[in-house]
N, C-alpha and C positions, 0 to 999 in steps of 0.2 A: 262384341261390339265394343267402340270406343270409347274412354272415360263420357268425353263431351257428349255423344250421344246417349247413354247412359243417363248421365244426365237428365239432360232433356226428355229425356222418358219420362225418369221418375217426377220431374218436376209436371209434364204434362197429367200423369198419372195421382199423383196428389194435388193437382187443378181440378180434376176430373171430379176426387173423390169427394174436395171441398165443395163443389156446386151442387154435389148429388146429397150430400149431406142436408142444405137449406131448401134446396131447390128455388132459391130467388139469387141464385147469385153464387159470390163467393164467399164461403167461411174462413175465413185469415187465422180464426183462434183454433183449429182445425189444420189449414196450409202450413203455419207457421207456428204451433203449439208454444215453441221457447222461448217466444217474444214477451208470454202472456204471460210466466212464472211470476209469480206473488201477488198477481192480479186479483181483486174481488170475482166471481161470478158480473155481477152488475157492473163493473168496469169493463170484464171484456164482453158482455152484449152489447154494451154501448157501442162499441168501437165495430164488432160485426155487423149490427144493424146500419151503423153509416158509411162500413165501407158498402155494405149493399144497397143501401140507396144511391149511394152514388156511382156503384159498379150500372146500376139497372137507366142512370143517365150517360152509360158512355165511356166512364172512366175502369181502366185496369190495373187494379190496384197492385204495386209490388211492393218486395218488402222494405227497400229502402225506405219507400210514405208509409208503408204498418209501422216498420219502428221509429219513426219519426212521430206516429200516431199515439202507441205507446208509449214513450219516451215523454210524450208532451202531459198522458195523462195521470203518469208517478208520478208528476212532478220531476224530470230528472233535466229536461228542458222546458221553457219556456213557449209558448202559443205560438209568438213573437220568430222564435228561432225555428221553430216548426215552417212558417210560414216562408220565412227566406228560404229554409235548407230547400220545401219544394220548391219555388221560382227560380233559385238556384238549379235547378237537376231540369227543370221544364225550360230553360233556356238554354243547356247548354244540351239537350236533346232538339233543340232545335236549330242548333248553329251546323 
């Protein structure tokens, strides 16, 4: 199996495990635990719930978006910076 196929398989496996863990959608804390280092359980749960709610509305979270949410929650970037990054990714995806 090639490295790219292995990476894709591992990602799908992690996504499926994260879905099964919550029964409601993505558990981004389980999917990308390294992003949540140093955060309180309350903060992790807040992001988990926000992502799950948006997943139910049709959004598929990706690592970049979750990284920005975590950075904003940690105070590393402002809410405005997070929104600018989100808009930039959406614009790039639609080009």
